[in-house]
VOKOL-462999 format. One record per residue (C-alpha): residue number from 1; residue in one letter; y, x, z. Coordinates in nm, 2 decimals. Layout:
BEGIN
FINU|NUM|A|Y|X|Z
...
//
This chain:
BEGIN
FINU|1|M|-0.01|-0.02|0.01
FINU|2|S|0.33|0.10|-0.10
FINU|3|A|0.73|0.02|-0.01
FINU|4|V|0.91|-0.21|-0.33
FINU|5|P|1.29|-0.26|-0.23
FINU|6|S|1.35|-0.66|-0.22
FINU|7|A|1.63|-0.84|-0.40
FINU|8|S|1.80|-0.82|-0.05
FINU|9|G|1.72|-0.42|-0.05
FINU|10|A|1.48|-0.47|0.21
FINU|11|E|1.14|-0.28|0.14
FINU|12|V|0.87|-0.52|0.14
FINU|13|I|0.51|-0.34|0.23
FINU|14|D|0.26|-0.53|0.05
FINU|15|H|0.24|-0.36|-0.29
FINU|16|E|-0.05|-0.15|-0.41
FINU|17|F|0.17|0.07|-0.65
FINU|18|S|0.47|0.29|-0.57
FINU|19|F|0.78|0.17|-0.69
FINU|20|S|1.09|0.30|-0.56
FINU|21|K|1.47|0.23|-0.68
FINU|22|Q|1.46|0.50|-0.94
FINU|23|D|1.17|0.33|-1.10
FINU|24|F|1.34|0.03|-1.11
FINU|25|D|1.65|0.14|-1.27
FINU|26|R|1.43|0.36|-1.50
FINU|27|V|1.27|0.01|-1.59
FINU|28|R|1.61|-0.12|-1.67
FINU|29|E|1.73|0.16|-1.90
FINU|30|L|1.43|0.17|-2.10
FINU|31|I|1.43|-0.22|-2.14
FINU|32|Y|1.76|-0.25|-2.23
FINU|33|K|1.72|0.10|-2.49
FINU|34|H|1.46|-0.06|-2.66
FINU|35|A|1.49|-0.49|-2.66
FINU|36|G|1.87|-0.58|-2.56
FINU|37|I|1.79|-0.68|-2.20
FINU|38|S|2.01|-0.67|-1.92
FINU|39|L|1.80|-0.71|-1.62
FINU|40|H|1.99|-0.68|-1.27
FINU|41|E|1.95|-0.60|-0.95
FINU|42|G|1.71|-0.93|-0.81
FINU|43|K|1.45|-0.83|-1.04
FINU|44|H|1.27|-0.62|-0.82
FINU|45|A|1.00|-0.83|-0.78
FINU|46|M|0.97|-0.98|-1.14
FINU|47|V|0.97|-0.63|-1.27
FINU|48|Y|0.67|-0.52|-1.05
FINU|49|S|0.44|-0.82|-1.09
FINU|50|R|0.48|-0.79|-1.49
FINU|51|L|0.42|-0.41|-1.52
FINU|52|S|0.15|-0.39|-1.29
FINU|53|R|-0.10|-0.50|-1.48
FINU|54|R|0.02|-0.24|-1.73
FINU|55|L|-0.03|0.04|-1.42
FINU|56|R|-0.40|-0.14|-1.37
FINU|57|E|-0.51|-0.16|-1.74
FINU|58|T|-0.39|0.24|-1.83
FINU|59|G|-0.53|0.41|-1.50
FINU|60|H|-0.18|0.46|-1.36
FINU|61|K|-0.15|0.52|-0.99
FINU|62|S|0.22|0.51|-0.96
FINU|63|F|0.51|0.36|-1.16
FINU|64|S|0.69|0.69|-1.18
FINU|65|A|0.34|0.83|-1.35
FINU|66|Y|0.37|0.50|-1.58
FINU|67|L|0.67|0.56|-1.68
FINU|68|Q|0.68|0.96|-1.77
FINU|69|W|0.32|0.87|-1.97
FINU|70|L|0.52|0.58|-2.15
FINU|71|E|0.75|0.81|-2.27
FINU|72|S|0.57|1.13|-2.35
FINU|73|T|0.31|0.94|-2.54
FINU|74|T|0.33|0.98|-2.90
FINU|75|G|0.18|0.87|-3.22
FINU|76|A|0.02|0.48|-3.21
FINU|77|Q|-0.07|0.47|-2.89
FINU|78|A|0.33|0.52|-2.79
FINU|79|T|0.34|0.22|-3.03
FINU|80|Q|0.12|-0.01|-2.89
FINU|81|E|0.21|0.09|-2.49
FINU|82|W|0.58|0.05|-2.61
FINU|83|Q|0.52|-0.31|-2.72
FINU|84|E|0.32|-0.38|-2.44
FINU|85|F|0.58|-0.28|-2.23
FINU|86|V|0.87|-0.49|-2.40
FINU|87|N|0.60|-0.80|-2.38
FINU|88|C|0.58|-0.76|-1.98
FINU|89|L|0.94|-0.79|-1.95
FINU|90|T|1.05|-1.09|-2.18
FINU|91|T|1.08|-1.40|-2.09
FINU|92|N|0.94|-1.72|-2.23
FINU|93|L|1.03|-2.07|-2.16
FINU|94|T|1.04|-2.35|-2.41
FINU|95|S|0.96|-2.69|-2.50
FINU|96|F|0.90|-2.88|-2.86
FINU|97|F|1.26|-3.07|-2.88
FINU|98|R|1.39|-2.90|-2.59
FINU|99|E|1.78|-2.94|-2.59
FINU|100|E|1.69|-3.26|-2.82
FINU|101|H|2.06|-3.25|-2.94
FINU|102|H|2.04|-3.00|-3.17
FINU|103|F|1.74|-3.19|-3.33
FINU|104|H|1.94|-3.48|-3.42
FINU|105|A|2.22|-3.29|-3.54
FINU|106|L|1.99|-3.12|-3.74
FINU|107|A|1.84|-3.40|-3.89
FINU|108|E|2.21|-3.46|-4.03
FINU|109|D|2.31|-3.16|-4.14
FINU|110|L|1.96|-3.15|-4.35
FINU|111|K|2.05|-3.46|-4.51
FINU|112|P|2.31|-3.24|-4.80
FINU|113|W|1.99|-3.03|-4.86
FINU|114|A|1.76|-3.28|-5.00
FINU|115|G|1.59|-3.16|-5.31
FINU|116|K|1.74|-2.79|-5.28
FINU|117|P|1.60|-2.51|-5.08
FINU|118|V|1.66|-2.49|-4.71
FINU|119|R|1.61|-2.10|-4.54
FINU|120|I|1.59|-2.17|-4.14
FINU|121|W|1.56|-1.89|-3.89
FINU|122|C|1.40|-1.89|-3.51
FINU|123|C|1.47|-1.57|-3.42
FINU|124|A|1.27|-1.64|-3.04
FINU|125|A|1.01|-1.82|-3.15
FINU|126|S|0.80|-1.76|-2.86
FINU|127|T|0.49|-1.96|-2.83
FINU|128|G|0.62|-2.17|-3.11
FINU|129|E|0.71|-2.55|-2.95
FINU|130|E|1.11|-2.45|-3.14
FINU|131|P|0.98|-2.35|-3.48
FINU|132|Y|0.73|-2.65|-3.49
FINU|133|S|1.01|-2.88|-3.38
FINU|134|I|1.25|-2.72|-3.65
FINU|135|A|0.97|-2.80|-3.91
FINU|136|I|0.91|-3.15|-3.81
FINU|137|T|1.26|-3.22|-3.80
FINU|138|C|1.26|-3.13|-4.16
FINU|139|S|1.00|-3.31|-4.26
FINU|140|E|1.09|-3.63|-4.09
FINU|141|A|1.49|-3.57|-4.31
FINU|142|L|1.34|-3.48|-4.60
FINU|143|G|0.99|-3.52|-4.66
FINU|144|S|0.67|-3.37|-4.66
FINU|145|N|0.75|-3.22|-5.04
FINU|146|A|1.08|-3.07|-4.95
FINU|147|S|1.19|-2.69|-5.04
FINU|148|V|1.18|-2.56|-4.63
FINU|149|S|1.14|-2.20|-4.57
FINU|150|I|1.13|-2.12|-4.21
FINU|151|T|1.13|-1.81|-4.04
FINU|152|A|0.98|-1.77|-3.68
FINU|153|S|1.04|-1.44|-3.52
FINU|154|D|1.01|-1.31|-3.15
FINU|155|I|0.98|-0.97|-3.03
FINU|156|D|0.68|-1.01|-2.80
FINU|157|T|0.38|-1.00|-3.01
FINU|158|N|0.15|-1.22|-2.80
FINU|159|V|0.35|-1.53|-2.78
FINU|160|L|0.39|-1.52|-3.15
FINU|161|A|0.00|-1.46|-3.16
FINU|162|S|0.03|-1.83|-2.99
FINU|163|C|0.27|-1.95|-3.26
FINU|164|R|0.05|-1.85|-3.51
FINU|165|R|-0.24|-2.00|-3.39
FINU|166|G|-0.03|-2.35|-3.32
FINU|167|V|-0.28|-2.52|-3.09
FINU|168|Y|-0.11|-2.66|-2.75
FINU|169|N|-0.23|-2.92|-2.49
FINU|170|A|-0.25|-3.31|-2.60
FINU|171|D|0.03|-3.38|-2.36
FINU|172|A|0.24|-3.12|-2.44
FINU|173|R|0.62|-3.20|-2.31
FINU|174|G|0.89|-3.34|-2.58
FINU|175|L|0.59|-3.48|-2.83
FINU|176|D|0.59|-3.85|-2.87
FINU|177|Q|0.28|-4.05|-3.01
FINU|178|T|0.40|-4.12|-3.35
FINU|179|R|0.48|-3.70|-3.40
FINU|180|L|0.17|-3.66|-3.29
FINU|181|R|-0.03|-3.89|-3.52
FINU|182|N|0.20|-3.74|-3.79
FINU|183|F|0.18|-3.34|-3.75
FINU|184|F|-0.07|-3.25|-3.52
FINU|185|M|-0.50|-3.27|-3.51
FINU|186|R|-0.65|-3.38|-3.18
FINU|187|G|-0.98|-3.16|-3.08
FINU|188|T|-1.30|-3.27|-3.04
FINU|189|G|-1.57|-3.14|-2.81
FINU|190|A|-1.51|-2.82|-2.59
FINU|191|N|-1.13|-2.84|-2.78
FINU|192|A|-1.09|-3.21|-2.62
FINU|193|G|-0.75|-3.23|-2.49
FINU|194|R|-0.60|-3.00|-2.71
FINU|195|I|-0.39|-3.05|-3.02
FINU|196|R|-0.34|-2.82|-3.36
FINU|197|V|-0.06|-2.81|-3.62
FINU|198|K|-0.18|-2.97|-3.96
FINU|199|P|-0.15|-2.72|-4.19
FINU|200|E|0.12|-2.88|-4.41
FINU|201|L|0.37|-2.84|-4.16
FINU|202|Q|0.24|-2.47|-4.06
FINU|203|R|0.28|-2.34|-4.47
FINU|204|W|0.65|-2.38|-4.43
FINU|205|I|0.66|-2.11|-4.17
FINU|206|D|0.65|-1.74|-4.21
FINU|207|F|0.57|-1.58|-3.91
FINU|208|R|0.69|-1.17|-3.78
FINU|209|T|0.76|-0.98|-3.50
FINU|210|L|1.12|-0.86|-3.50
FINU|211|N|1.35|-0.73|-3.26
FINU|212|L|1.71|-0.81|-3.25
FINU|213|M|1.81|-0.43|-3.19
FINU|214|D|1.66|-0.33|-3.50
FINU|215|N|1.94|-0.19|-3.73
FINU|216|Q|1.83|-0.33|-3.99
FINU|217|W|1.66|-0.66|-4.04
FINU|218|S|1.46|-0.74|-4.37
FINU|219|L|1.47|-1.10|-4.39
FINU|220|G|1.54|-1.21|-4.77
FINU|221|D|1.83|-1.42|-4.85
FINU|222|P|2.07|-1.57|-4.63
FINU|223|F|2.01|-1.82|-4.41
FINU|224|H|2.12|-2.18|-4.39
FINU|225|M|2.09|-2.27|-4.05
FINU|226|V|1.99|-2.01|-3.74
FINU|227|F|1.84|-2.13|-3.37
FINU|228|C|1.95|-1.86|-3.15
FINU|229|R|1.89|-2.05|-2.86
FINU|230|N|1.87|-1.88|-2.47
FINU|231|V|1.86|-1.55|-2.62
FINU|232|M|2.21|-1.39|-2.58
FINU|233|I|2.19|-1.48|-2.17
FINU|234|Y|1.96|-1.18|-2.14
FINU|235|F|2.17|-0.92|-2.33
FINU|236|D|2.55|-0.81|-2.18
FINU|237|A|2.84|-0.86|-2.36
FINU|238|P|2.83|-0.58|-2.61
FINU|239|T|2.50|-0.62|-2.74
FINU|240|Q|2.55|-1.03|-2.78
FINU|241|R|2.87|-0.90|-2.99
FINU|242|K|2.64|-0.66|-3.16
FINU|243|V|2.34|-0.91|-3.23
FINU|244|L|2.60|-1.19|-3.34
FINU|245|E|2.71|-0.96|-3.60
FINU|246|R|2.36|-0.93|-3.73
FINU|247|I|2.32|-1.27|-3.78
FINU|248|H|2.65|-1.31|-3.92
FINU|249|R|2.54|-1.07|-4.18
FINU|250|V|2.19|-1.30|-4.29
FINU|251|M|2.38|-1.61|-4.31
FINU|252|R|2.52|-1.84|-4.56
FINU|253|P|2.90|-1.91|-4.57
FINU|254|Q|2.96|-2.24|-4.34
FINU|255|G|2.57|-2.16|-4.23
FINU|256|L|2.51|-2.29|-3.88
FINU|257|L|2.40|-2.13|-3.55
FINU|258|F|2.24|-2.31|-3.27
FINU|259|V|2.25|-2.17|-2.93
FINU|260|G|2.13|-2.25|-2.58
FINU|261|H|2.34|-2.49|-2.35
FINU|262|S|2.44|-2.19|-2.17
FINU|263|E|2.60|-1.99|-2.39
FINU|264|N|2.97|-1.97|-2.53
FINU|265|F|3.04|-1.75|-2.79
FINU|266|T|3.44|-1.85|-2.85
FINU|267|E|3.53|-1.49|-2.77
FINU|268|S|3.38|-1.46|-3.15
FINU|269|R|3.59|-1.67|-3.32
FINU|270|D|3.61|-1.41|-3.63
FINU|271|L|3.23|-1.46|-3.67
FINU|272|F|3.18|-1.83|-3.55
FINU|273|R|3.37|-2.13|-3.50
FINU|274|L|3.28|-2.42|-3.27
FINU|275|R|3.17|-2.72|-3.47
FINU|276|G|3.00|-2.88|-3.23
FINU|277|K|2.79|-2.89|-2.88
FINU|278|T|2.65|-2.58|-2.86
FINU|279|I|2.63|-2.55|-3.27
FINU|280|Y|2.88|-2.25|-3.44
FINU|281|E|2.97|-2.27|-3.81
FINU|282|R|2.95|-1.93|-3.99
FINU|283|V|3.32|-1.84|-4.10
//
């Protein structure tokens, strides 16, 4: 057992790995550098809980030893472990049709694009509820034969794998019986109580791993709409600005940016102007 500082600064003596404030500060530095995530001082327990699994799986006896190994390892093993490190420290909270007003607005904004190709980017796809909610809205607004392309990306490879599978509990929050019937297949036997997204809906979605901190995004033609919701809250102000500038570059003029309920980018009026409740228009 060893000491770990709590959010209040006190030490809790009930952990199996050594985890000093220096270790915590090093984790903060590394996750900021690799993913732009800004961890505040109150995240000691979260970091310990999530990363201790990596120590067990890699055979390290302390956080300092693990972090030293992480930074010194090279090649394919390093690439894989950095991904595991990032996966551990990302937060994935989502549900179908979360912040429902956005999908009502999306349905209206899609109407002028009937019969025309539409490109949408969901840049924090998580386990898939958000991109599938976008796809369902597109189908309801434009019809199942519409020319829709949805890019669903996430930095976390584990949740993106779940997104690709498109399998959920049948009582998933946010889905009514009509949408369950129209857009999902119900599991039987060993899969009873589960649902899978229908292939005709999934065919619109391109799944890819993407780090918003990368200097270049290879995303194809400009997007008409971008969902970047509840992502920027994990970034500091300079990182938010950097990401907004990059999003601006991959959008069409007058394209729409949907953000989270607690996110406000009125300081970036040169890039986006507020058009509705947490919806911005590209300048």
